[in-house]
N, C-alpha and C positions, 0 to 999 in steps of 0.2 A: 794959863796953859803953856805948855810947853810944846815948842815946834816938833813935829814927827819928821824925820828924814831917812829913817830905815825904810827901804822898799817892802819888805814883807809886812811892815807896821801900816804903811801907806795902804797896800792892797788890801789888809785887812780893814781897815778904816771904810775904803770904798766899797766892799761887799756889805758892811754893816750897814753903811748910809743908803743902800740900795734896797734893804730888806724890811723898811718901814711899812710898805703896804701889805706884803705877806704877815708881818708880824701883826697888824690890824686885823687880818682876815682871820688868823688863829684866834686872837682874842675874840673876836667876834662869835667864833665857832664855839669856843670856851664858854662864853656868856650865855649863848643858847642853850647849850647843853646844861648847864647849871639851872637855868629855867625849866628844862624838862624833868631834871631831878626834884627839883622845888614840888612840880606838879604833881609827879609820880608819889612823893611822901604825903601830900595833901590826901590825893585820892586812896592812897593805903591807909592813911589814918581814918578814914570814912568807913573802912571795911569792919565788919563785925570779928570778933575774938577766933570763933572757930575757923572762919574762912582765912584769916590773916596767918593763923598757925599752921594751916595747911600748906598755904602758899610757901611760907618760911621752910617747912619740913621737905617740900619738893625742892625748892631751891637748894638746901644743904644737901639734900641726896644726890642731885644733878652735880654739884661742886665735887662732891666726894667721889663721883664717878669720873670726874675730870681730872682730878689730882691722881686717883688710882690708875688712870690710863695713860699718865704722863711719863 
């Protein structure tokens, strides 16, 4: 590895090396969110067709309203 001597590069390395705990916390939050997504998909898969279509239609309508309001 090439030694770093540029002050800006050294400062960037110090900042990056101190970010480990936050990066791990962010990763943990992402993994937890992924588990929530997977559980939601399982729950949605258990719905009957009529209910699922109704929920999806309501979501589409809500999203269309949000896009139009933007």
